[in-house]
C-alpha positions as CSV (number, residue, x, y, z in Angstrom):
1,M,-18.5,2.3,-15.4
2,E,-17.8,6.0,-15.2
3,R,-20.4,6.4,-12.5
4,K,-18.8,3.6,-10.4
5,Q,-15.4,5.3,-10.6
6,Q,-16.9,8.6,-9.5
7,R,-18.3,7.0,-6.4
8,R,-15.0,5.3,-5.6
9,A,-13.2,8.5,-5.9
10,A,-15.4,10.0,-3.1
11,V,-14.3,7.2,-0.6
12,P,-11.5,8.3,1.8
13,G,-8.3,6.4,1.1
14,Y,-9.2,5.4,-2.4
15,L,-6.6,6.4,-5.0
16,Q,-8.4,8.4,-7.7
17,G,-7.9,7.0,-11.2
18,A,-6.3,3.8,-9.9
19,F,-7.6,0.3,-10.1
20,G,-5.7,-0.9,-7.0
21,R,-2.5,-0.6,-5.1
22,A,0.5,-2.7,-4.2
23,S,1.6,-2.6,-0.6
24,Y,5.2,-3.3,0.5
25,R,6.7,-4.0,3.9
26,N,10.1,-4.0,5.4
27,G,11.0,-5.3,8.9
28,T,14.7,-4.3,9.0
29,D,15.9,-1.1,7.4
30,P,13.8,1.1,5.1
31,A,16.9,2.4,3.4
32,D,17.7,-1.2,2.3
33,E,15.9,-1.6,-1.1
34,A,16.5,-5.4,-1.1
35,A,14.6,-5.8,2.2
36,W,11.3,-4.6,0.8
37,Q,8.8,-7.4,0.2
38,L,5.4,-7.3,-1.5
39,A,2.7,-7.5,1.3
40,G,-0.2,-7.8,-1.2
41,V,-2.3,-6.1,-3.8
42,S,-5.8,-4.7,-3.1
43,T,-8.5,-2.7,-4.6
44,K,-9.8,-1.7,-1.1
45,A,-9.0,1.5,0.9
46,V,-7.8,-0.7,3.8
47,F,-5.3,-3.6,3.6
48,K,-4.5,-5.8,6.6
49,V,-1.0,-7.1,6.8
50,T,-0.6,-10.3,8.8
51,G,2.4,-12.1,10.3
52,L,4.0,-9.1,11.9
53,K,6.2,-9.8,14.9
54,P,5.0,-8.2,18.2
55,A,7.0,-5.3,19.5
56,N,8.9,-4.9,16.2
57,M,8.9,-1.9,13.9
58,T,7.7,-2.4,10.3
59,W,7.9,0.1,7.5
60,F,5.4,0.3,4.7
61,R,4.9,2.0,1.3
62,V,2.4,1.7,-1.5
63,N,2.0,2.5,-5.1
64,A,-1.0,2.9,-7.3
65,I,-1.8,0.5,-10.1
66,G,-3.7,2.0,-13.1
67,T,-4.3,1.6,-16.8
68,S,-0.8,3.0,-17.6
69,G,1.0,0.8,-15.1
70,T,2.3,1.4,-11.6
71,G,2.8,4.8,-10.1
72,P,5.7,6.0,-7.9
73,L,6.2,4.6,-4.5
74,S,4.7,6.5,-1.6
75,E,6.7,8.0,1.3
76,V,7.6,5.4,3.9
77,A,5.4,5.0,6.9
78,H,6.0,2.9,10.0
79,S,4.2,1.0,12.7
80,L,5.0,-0.9,15.8
81,A,3.2,-4.2,15.9
82,K,1.3,-5.0,19.1
């Protein structure tokens, strides 16, 4: 198991020491905590969010999930859906 974790840590985008991550999205106002919705949970470095409205801004943030629980939320990032 230790060997597998060492290989994963070398993959770009993988959260070292984490078993996965939770991704959240917000389509209205990133300052509105009530507007954040869980987009999904993944163990992969890439997570595809579906159902975005074209030409609308969406904000995202993630947090790591590990043996001691969930980590702090990341800084907010945004994307304009095509």
